[in-house]
N, CA, C and O atoms as a printed pandas DataFrame, in Angstrom:
     atom_number atom_name residue_name chain_id  residue_number  x_coord  y_coord  z_coord
0              1         N          MET        A               1    9.767    6.824   -3.876
1              2        CA          MET        A               1    8.317    6.819   -3.965
2              3         C          MET        A               1    7.869    5.394   -4.271
3              4         O          MET        A               1    8.364    4.763   -5.205
4              5         N          SER        A               2    6.956    4.910   -3.497
5              6        CA          SER        A               2    6.491    3.541   -3.671
6              7         C          SER        A               2    5.487    3.455   -4.820
7              8         O          SER        A               2    4.942    4.462   -5.272
8              9         N          LEU        A               3    5.260    2.237   -5.272
9             10        CA          LEU        A               3    4.310    2.008   -6.360
10            11         C          LEU        A               3    2.916    2.453   -5.953
11            12         O          LEU        A               3    2.174    3.014   -6.759
12            13         N          GLU        A               4    2.566    2.203   -4.705
13            14        CA          GLU        A               4    1.239    2.587   -4.215
14            15         C          GLU        A               4    1.054    4.101   -4.276
15            16         O          GLU        A               4   -0.023    4.580   -4.632
16            17         N          THR        A               5    2.087    4.848   -3.933
17            18        CA          THR        A               5    2.029    6.308   -3.983
18            19         C          THR        A               5    1.873    6.790   -5.420
19            20         O          THR        A               5    1.129    7.735   -5.679
20            21         N          LYS        A               6    2.569    6.147   -6.354
21            22        CA          LYS        A               6    2.464    6.520   -7.759
22            23         C          LYS        A               6    1.053    6.280   -8.287
23            24         O          LYS        A               6    0.523    7.089   -9.048
24            25         N          VAL        A               7    0.453    5.173   -7.882
25            26        CA          VAL        A               7   -0.907    4.861   -8.314
26            27         C          VAL        A               7   -1.877    5.919   -7.801
27            28         O          VAL        A               7   -2.724    6.410   -8.547
28            29         N          ILE        A               8   -1.749    6.263   -6.537
29            30        CA          ILE        A               8   -2.633    7.267   -5.949
30            31         C          ILE        A               8   -2.435    8.614   -6.643
31            32         O          ILE        A               8   -3.410    9.304   -6.940
32            33         N          LYS        A               9   -1.179    8.996   -6.905
33            34        CA          LYS        A               9   -0.916   10.280   -7.561
34            35         C          LYS        A               9   -1.512   10.334   -8.961
35            36         O          LYS        A               9   -2.060   11.362   -9.359
36            37         N          SER        A              10   -1.412    9.243   -9.709
37            38        CA          SER        A              10   -1.955    9.252  -11.069
38            39         C          SER        A              10   -3.480    9.355  -11.043
39            40         O          SER        A              10   -4.073   10.029  -11.885
40            41         N          ARG        A              11   -4.105    8.695  -10.092
41            42        CA          ARG        A              11   -5.561    8.766   -9.989
42            43         C          ARG        A              11   -6.019   10.143   -9.535
43            44         O          ARG        A              11   -7.023   10.663  -10.023
44            45         N          LEU        A              12   -5.281   10.732   -8.599
45            46        CA          LEU        A              12   -5.604   12.097   -8.176
46            47         C          LEU        A              12   -5.378   13.077   -9.327
47            48         O          LEU        A              12   -6.133   14.037   -9.484
48            49         N          GLY        A              13   -4.347   12.838  -10.125
49            50        CA          GLY        A              13   -4.085   13.693  -11.275
50            51         C          GLY        A              13   -5.237   13.678  -12.256
51            52         O          GLY        A              13   -5.603   14.717  -12.805
52            53         N          LEU        A              14   -5.804   12.520  -12.479
53            54        CA          LEU        A              14   -6.965   12.410  -13.366
54            55         C          LEU        A              14   -8.141   13.210  -12.811
55            56         O          LEU        A              14   -8.791   13.957  -13.542
56            57         N          LEU        A              15   -8.409   13.049  -11.523
57            58        CA          LEU        A              15   -9.520   13.787  -10.903
58            59         C          LEU        A              15   -9.286   15.296  -10.953
59            60         O          LEU        A              15  -10.206   16.064  -11.231
60            61         N          ASN        A              16   -8.059   15.712  -10.683
61            62        CA          ASN        A              16   -7.744   17.141  -10.704
62            63         C          ASN        A              16   -7.843   17.720  -12.109
63            64         O          ASN        A              16   -8.342   18.831  -12.289
64            65         N          LEU        A              17   -7.370   16.976  -13.108
65            66        CA          LEU        A              17   -7.444   17.465  -14.482
66            67         C          LEU        A              17   -8.892   17.611  -14.936
67            68         O          LEU        A              17   -9.245   18.589  -15.595
68            69         N          ALA        A              18   -9.717   16.652  -14.587
69            70        CA          ALA        A              18  -11.130   16.728  -14.956
70            71         C          ALA        A              18  -11.787   17.953  -14.317
71            72         O          ALA        A              18  -12.598   18.633  -14.946
72            73         N          GLU        A              19  -11.431   18.221  -13.073
73            74        CA          GLU        A              19  -11.995   19.393  -12.392
74            75         C          GLU        A              19  -11.464   20.686  -13.011
75            76         O          GLU        A              19  -12.211   21.646  -13.199
76            77         N          GLU        A              20  -10.173   20.701  -13.325
77            78        CA          GLU        A              20   -9.556   21.898  -13.893
78            79         C          GLU        A              20  -10.120   22.224  -15.278
79            80         O          GLU        A              20  -10.418   23.378  -15.585
80            81         N          LEU        A              21  -10.262   21.180  -16.113
81            82        CA          LEU        A              21  -10.788   21.395  -17.458
82            83         C          LEU        A              21  -12.294   21.628  -17.462
83            84         O          LEU        A              21  -12.827   22.306  -18.340
84            85         N          GLY        A              22  -12.961   21.066  -16.480
85            86        CA          GLY        A              22  -14.415   21.155  -16.451
86            87         C          GLY        A              22  -15.063   20.249  -17.486
87            88         O          GLY        A              22  -16.233   20.417  -17.829
88            89         N          ASN        A              23  -14.295   19.290  -17.977
89            90        CA          ASN        A              23  -14.788   18.396  -19.018
90            91         C          ASN        A              23  -14.210   16.999  -18.767
91            92         O          ASN        A              23  -13.019   16.763  -18.968
92            93         N          VAL        A              24  -15.057   16.096  -18.335
93            94        CA          VAL        A              24  -14.631   14.744  -18.003
94            95         C          VAL        A              24  -14.099   14.005  -19.234
95            96         O          VAL        A              24  -13.074   13.328  -19.164
96            97         N          SER        A              25  -14.793   14.138  -20.342
97            98        CA          SER        A              25  -14.401   13.419  -21.556
98            99         C          SER        A              25  -13.017   13.821  -22.030
99           100         O          SER        A              25  -12.216   12.967  -22.412
100          101         N          ARG        A              26  -12.728   15.122  -22.009
101          102        CA          ARG        A              26  -11.415   15.586  -22.460
102          103         C          ARG        A              26  -10.314   15.113  -21.536
103          104         O          ARG        A              26   -9.244   14.719  -22.000
104          105         N          ALA        A              27  -10.557   15.143  -20.237
105          106        CA          ALA        A              27   -9.549   14.704  -19.270
106          107         C          ALA        A              27   -9.256   13.212  -19.451
107          108         O          ALA        A              27   -8.098   12.794  -19.429
108          109         N          CYS        A              28  -10.300   12.424  -19.627
109          110        CA          CYS        A              28  -10.124   10.979  -19.806
110          111         C          CYS        A              28   -9.389   10.684  -21.113
111          112         O          CYS        A              28   -8.502    9.831  -21.153
112          113         N          LYS        A              29   -9.751   11.377  -22.154
113          114        CA          LYS        A              29   -9.121   11.154  -23.452
114          115         C          LYS        A              29   -7.648   11.551  -23.402
115          116         O          LYS        A              29   -6.799   10.854  -23.956
116          117         N          TYR        A              30   -7.345   12.657  -22.745
117          118        CA          TYR        A              30   -5.980   13.155  -22.657
118          119         C          TYR        A              30   -5.079   12.188  -21.895
119          120         O          TYR        A              30   -3.931   11.976  -22.285
120          121         N          LEU        A              31   -5.591   11.595  -20.802
121          122        CA          LEU        A              31   -4.782   10.702  -19.976
122          123         C          LEU        A              31   -4.970    9.227  -20.303
123          124         O          LEU        A              31   -4.274    8.382  -19.739
124          125         N          GLY        A              32   -5.892    8.899  -21.198
125          126        CA          GLY        A              32   -6.069    7.514  -21.613
126          127         C          GLY        A              32   -6.888    6.660  -20.666
127          128         O          GLY        A              32   -6.701    5.445  -20.606
128          129         N          TYR        A              33   -7.783    7.275  -19.936
129          130        CA          TYR        A              33   -8.676    6.538  -19.046
130          131         C          TYR        A              33  -10.082    6.529  -19.633
131          132         O          TYR        A              33  -10.411    7.345  -20.494
132          133         N          GLY        A              34  -10.904    5.600  -19.161
133          134        CA          GLY        A              34  -12.307    5.583  -19.542
134          135         C          GLY        A              34  -13.123    6.430  -18.580
135          136         O          GLY        A              34  -12.729    6.646  -17.435
136          137         N          ARG        A              35  -14.264    6.907  -19.060
137          138        CA          ARG        A              35  -15.129    7.739  -18.212
138          139         C          ARG        A              35  -15.606    6.967  -16.985
139          140         O          ARG        A              35  -15.682    7.526  -15.891
140          141         N          GLU        A              36  -15.926    5.693  -17.161
141          142        CA          GLU        A              36  -16.385    4.887  -16.021
142          143         C          GLU        A              36  -15.311    4.818  -14.939
143          144         O          GLU        A              36  -15.612    4.861  -13.746
144          145         N          THR        A              37  -14.064    4.710  -15.366
145          146        CA          THR        A              37  -12.956    4.656  -14.418
146          147         C          THR        A              37  -12.878    5.947  -13.617
147          148         O          THR        A              37  -12.708    5.915  -12.399
148          149         N          LEU        A              38  -13.002    7.073  -14.293
149          150        CA          LEU        A              38  -12.949    8.356  -13.601
150          151         C          LEU        A              38  -14.062    8.458  -12.560
151          152         O          LEU        A              38  -13.824    8.888  -11.432
152          153         N          PHE        A              39  -15.267    8.066  -12.939
153          154        CA          PHE        A              39  -16.380    8.169  -11.998
154          155         C          PHE        A              39  -16.219    7.194  -10.827
155          156         O          PHE        A              39  -16.643    7.489   -9.709
156          157         N          ARG        A              40  -15.613    6.045  -11.081
157          158        CA          ARG        A              40  -15.343    5.096   -9.990
158          159         C          ARG        A              40  -14.325    5.700   -9.022
159          160         O          ARG        A              40  -14.500    5.622   -7.806
160          161         N          TYR        A              41  -13.246    6.311   -9.568
161          162        CA          TYR        A              41  -12.251    6.972   -8.724
162          163         C          TYR        A              41  -12.872    8.132   -7.951
163          164         O          TYR        A              41  -12.545    8.358   -6.786
164          165         N          LYS        A              42  -13.762    8.858   -8.601
165          166        CA          LYS        A              42  -14.409    9.998   -7.959
166          167         C          LYS        A              42  -15.252    9.538   -6.772
167          168         O          LYS        A              42  -15.227   10.157   -5.709
168          169         N          ASP        A              43  -15.998    8.450   -6.959
169          170        CA          ASP        A              43  -16.809    7.904   -5.861
170          171         C          ASP        A              43  -15.932    7.403   -4.724
171          172         O          ASP        A              43  -16.229    7.638   -3.552
172          173         N          LEU        A              44  -14.847    6.710   -5.074
173          174        CA          LEU        A              44  -13.927    6.212   -4.045
174          175         C          LEU        A              44  -13.326    7.366   -3.252
175          176         O          LEU        A              44  -13.237    7.304   -2.026
176          177         N          PHE        A              45  -12.916    8.414   -3.951
177          178        CA          PHE        A              45  -12.316    9.571   -3.290
178          179         C          PHE        A              45  -13.319   10.262   -2.383
179          180         O          PHE        A              45  -12.964   10.708   -1.292
180          181         N          ALA        A              46  -14.573   10.358   -2.824
181          182        CA          ALA        A              46  -15.611   10.990   -2.011
182          183         C          ALA        A              46  -15.883   10.181   -0.740
183          184         O          ALA        A              46  -16.178   10.753    0.309
184          185         N          GLU        A              47  -15.786    8.862   -0.834
185          186        CA          GLU        A              47  -16.059    8.013    0.334
186          187         C          GLU        A              47  -14.914    7.995    1.327
187          188         O          GLU        A              47  -15.138    8.107    2.532
188          189         N          GLY        A              48  -13.658    7.852    0.826
189          190        CA          GLY        A              48  -12.561    7.637    1.765
190          191         C          GLY        A              48  -11.321    8.461    1.545
191          192         O          GLY        A              48  -10.288    8.166    2.148
192          193         N          GLY        A              49  -11.369    9.481    0.711
193          194        CA          GLY        A              49  -10.201   10.322    0.488
194          195         C          GLY        A              49   -9.111    9.588   -0.290
195          196         O          GLY        A              49   -9.385    8.654   -1.044
196          197         N          GLN        A              50   -7.877   10.029   -0.091
197          198        CA          GLN        A              50   -6.752    9.460   -0.831
198          199         C          GLN        A              50   -6.525    7.982   -0.513
199          200         O          GLN        A              50   -6.133    7.212   -1.390
200          201         N          GLU        A              51   -6.767    7.592    0.714
201          202        CA          GLU        A              51   -6.546    6.190    1.105
202          203         C          GLU        A              51   -7.429    5.227    0.312
203          204         O          GLU        A              51   -7.041    4.081    0.081
204          205         N          ALA        A              52   -8.603    5.679   -0.104
205          206        CA          ALA        A              52   -9.533    4.825   -0.849
206          207         C          ALA        A              52   -9.057    4.597   -2.281
207          208         O          ALA        A              52   -9.534    3.681   -2.951
208          209         N          LEU        A              53   -8.112    5.430   -2.763
209          210        CA          LEU        A              53   -7.620    5.296   -4.130
210          211         C          LEU        A              53   -6.493    4.277   -4.262
211          212         O          LEU        A              53   -5.948    4.095   -5.351
212          213         N          LYS        A              54   -6.144    3.616   -3.173
213          214        CA          LYS        A              54   -5.119    2.568   -3.241
214          215         C          LYS        A              54   -5.562    1.462   -4.172
215          216         O          LYS        A              54   -6.756    1.268   -4.400
216          217         N          ASP        A              55   -4.591    0.735   -4.713
217          218        CA          ASP        A              55   -4.905   -0.403   -5.574
218          219         C          ASP        A              55   -5.446   -1.525   -4.705
219          220         O          ASP        A              55   -4.776   -1.968   -3.772
220          221         N          THR        A              56   -6.654   -1.988   -5.004
221          222        CA          THR        A              56   -7.298   -3.013   -4.186
222          223         C          THR        A              56   -7.366   -4.344   -4.920
223          224         O          THR        A              56   -8.359   -5.064   -4.820
224          225         N          ASN        A              57   -6.326   -4.663   -5.644
225          226        CA          ASN        A              57   -6.287   -5.908   -6.391
226          227         C          ASN        A              57   -6.079   -7.070   -5.421
227          228         O          ASN        A              57   -5.069   -7.119   -4.719
228          229         N          CYS        A              58   -7.017   -7.990   -5.382
229          230        CA          CYS        A              58   -6.964   -9.110   -4.445
230          231         C          CYS        A              58   -6.718  -10.443   -5.159
231          232         O          CYS        A              58   -6.972  -11.508   -4.596
232          233         N          ARG        A              59   -6.228  -10.381   -6.384
233          234        CA          ARG        A              59   -6.050  -11.609   -7.151
234          235         C          ARG        A              59   -4.980  -12.498   -6.523
235          236         O          ARG        A              59   -3.937  -12.026   -6.069
236          237         N          VAL        A              60   -5.263  -13.764   -6.511
237          238        CA          VAL        A              60   -4.337  -14.754   -5.998
238          239         C          VAL        A              60   -3.684  -15.428   -7.204
239          240         O          VAL        A              60   -4.387  -15.840   -8.126
240          241         N          PRO        A              61   -2.366  -15.546   -7.217
241          242        CA          PRO        A              61   -1.724  -16.176   -8.369
242          243         C          PRO        A              61   -2.163  -17.628   -8.545
243          244         O          PRO        A              61   -2.361  -18.352   -7.570
244          245         N          ASN        A              62   -2.310  -18.036   -9.790
245          246        CA          ASN        A              62   -2.714  -19.397  -10.105
246          247         C          ASN        A              62   -1.457  -20.254  -10.223
247          248         O          ASN        A              62   -0.728  -20.167  -11.212
248          249         N          VAL        A              63   -1.211  -21.074   -9.219
249          250        CA          VAL        A              63   -0.011  -21.897   -9.231
250          251         C          VAL        A              63   -0.308  -23.334   -9.663
251          252         O          VAL        A              63    0.579  -24.187   -9.633
252          253         N          LYS        A              64   -1.538  -23.600  -10.061
253          254        CA          LYS        A              64   -1.901  -24.954  -10.469
254          255         C          LYS        A              64   -1.127  -25.409  -11.693
255          256         O          LYS        A              64   -0.754  -26.577  -11.805
256          257         N          ASN        A              65   -0.885  -24.475  -12.615
257          258        CA          ASN        A              65   -0.258  -24.877  -13.858
258          259         C          ASN        A              65    1.253  -24.641  -13.864
259          260         O          ASN        A              65    1.856  -24.651  -14.937
260          261         N          ARG        A              66    1.874  -24.435  -12.732
261          262        CA          ARG        A              66    3.326  -24.291  -12.652
262          263         C          ARG        A              66    3.958  -25.660  -12.478
263          264         O          ARG        A              66    3.400  -26.552  -11.839
264          265         N          ILE        A              67    5.123  -25.797  -13.057
265          266        CA          ILE        A              67    5.854  -27.046  -12.860
266          267         C          ILE        A              67    6.712  -26.926  -11.610
267          268         O          ILE        A              67    6.882  -25.833  -11.068
268          269         N          GLU        A              68    7.233  -28.012  -11.169
269          270        CA          GLU        A              68    8.031  -28.005   -9.947
270          271         C          GLU        A              68    9.363  -27.298  -10.199
271          272         O          GLU        A              68    9.897  -27.354  -11.307
272          273         N          PRO        A              69    9.900  -26.634   -9.173
273          274        CA          PRO        A              69   11.117  -25.830   -9.353
274          275         C          PRO        A              69   12.317  -26.611   -9.901
275          276         O          PRO        A              69   13.071  -26.078  -10.715
276          277         N          HIS        A              70   12.507  -27.850   -9.474
277          278        CA          HIS        A              70   13.676  -28.588   -9.954
278          279         C          HIS        A              70   13.550  -28.912  -11.443
279          280         O          HIS        A              70   14.559  -28.951  -12.148
280          281         N          ILE        A              71   12.348  -29.141  -11.925
281          282        CA          ILE        A              71   12.139  -29.393  -13.359
282          283         C          ILE        A              71   12.364  -28.093  -14.138
283          284         O          ILE        A              71   12.989  -28.103  -15.198
284          285         N          GLU        A              72   11.863  -26.997  -13.620
285          286        CA          GLU        A              72   12.050  -25.703  -14.281
286          287         C          GLU        A              72   13.535  -25.366  -14.414
287          288         O          GLU        A              72   13.978  -24.892  -15.460
288          289         N          GLU        A              73   14.303  -25.614  -13.347
289          290        CA          GLU        A              73   15.739  -25.342  -13.381
290          291         C          GLU        A              73   16.438  -26.173  -14.450
291          292         O          GLU        A              73   17.320  -25.677  -15.151
292          293         N          ARG        A              74   16.043  -27.439  -14.573
293          294        CA          ARG        A              74   16.675  -28.301  -15.581
294          295         C          ARG        A              74   16.331  -27.839  -17.000
295          296         O          ARG        A              74   17.187  -27.856  -17.884
296          297         N          VAL        A              75   15.082  -27.429  -17.215
297          298        CA          VAL        A              75   14.665  -26.961  -18.537
298          299         C          VAL        A              75   15.424  -25.681  -18.902
299          300         O          VAL        A              75   15.896  -25.538  -20.030
300          301         N          VAL        A              76   15.540  -24.760  -17.956
301          302        CA          VAL        A              76   16.258  -23.512  -18.213
302          303         C          VAL        A              76   17.730  -23.793  -18.499
303          304         O          VAL        A              76   18.302  -23.205  -19.416
304          305         N          ALA        A              77   18.345  -24.679  -17.731
305          306        CA          ALA        A              77   19.738  -25.022  -17.958
306          307         C          ALA        A              77   19.927  -25.645  -19.344
307          308         O          ALA        A              77   20.892  -25.327  -20.039
308          309         N          PHE        A              78   19.015  -26.526  -19.745
309          310        CA          PHE        A              78   19.084  -27.140  -21.068
310          311         C          PHE        A              78   18.938  -26.083  -22.173
311          312         O          PHE        A              78   19.662  -26.112  -23.168
312          313         N          ALA        A              79   17.999  -25.156  -21.987
313          314        CA          ALA        A              79   17.787  -24.107  -22.989
314          315         C          ALA        A              79   19.003  -23.203  -23.122
315          316         O          ALA        A              79   19.302  -22.732  -24.219
316          317         N          ILE        A              80   19.705  -22.956  -22.031
317          318        CA          ILE        A              80   20.912  -22.122  -22.093
318          319         C          ILE        A              80   22.052  -22.897  -22.756
319          320         O          ILE        A              80   22.829  -22.334  -23.527
320          321         N          LYS        A              81   22.143  -24.181  -22.450
321          322        CA          LYS        A              81   23.226  -24.993  -23.006
322          323         C          LYS        A              81   23.029  -25.239  -24.506
323          324         O          LYS        A              81   24.000  -25.240  -25.262
324          325         N          PHE        A              82   21.785  -25.448  -24.942
325          326        CA          PHE        A              82   21.476  -25.736  -26.343
326          327         C          PHE        A              82   20.447  -24.731  -26.881
327          328         O          PHE        A              82   19.283  -25.089  -27.060
328          329         N          PRO        A              83   20.851  -23.492  -27.140
329          330        CA          PRO        A              83   19.889  -22.470  -27.550
330          331         C          PRO        A              83   19.267  -22.719  -28.934
331          332         O          PRO        A              83   18.201  -22.178  -29.227
332          333         N          ALA        A              84   19.901  -23.514  -29.773
333          334        CA          ALA        A              84   19.398  -23.742  -31.120
334          335         C          ALA        A              84   18.265  -24.775  -31.154
335          336         O          ALA        A              84   17.643  -24.955  -32.201
336          337         N          PHE        A              85   17.987  -25.446  -30.055
337          338        CA          PHE        A              85   16.937  -26.460  -30.033
338          339         C          PHE        A              85   15.534  -25.847  -29.970
339          340         O          PHE        A              85   14.538  -26.568  -30.024
340          341         N          GLY        A              86   15.460  -24.560  -29.860
341          342        CA          GLY        A              86   14.160  -23.872  -29.874
342          343         C          GLY        A              86   13.495  -23.939  -28.578
343          344         O          GLY        A              86   12.394  -23.411  -28.421
């Protein structure tokens, strides 16, 4: 089972529990979600079904503050060789 499938199943589970209990607050509290999140998932599901519940995270990693790979390798090697240097 892929991560995307797990995400969709958990979101559908929240929607189903809320419908089964007939109480949005109890379902959210039981599963640890916020009410706004449930209503957002509900709107997404109403618009596009299960496919709309996919994770739509479009964040791009920030590589500006990464050091160059050869420097990183040397630092890691030094840390392994001298673990007491902190």
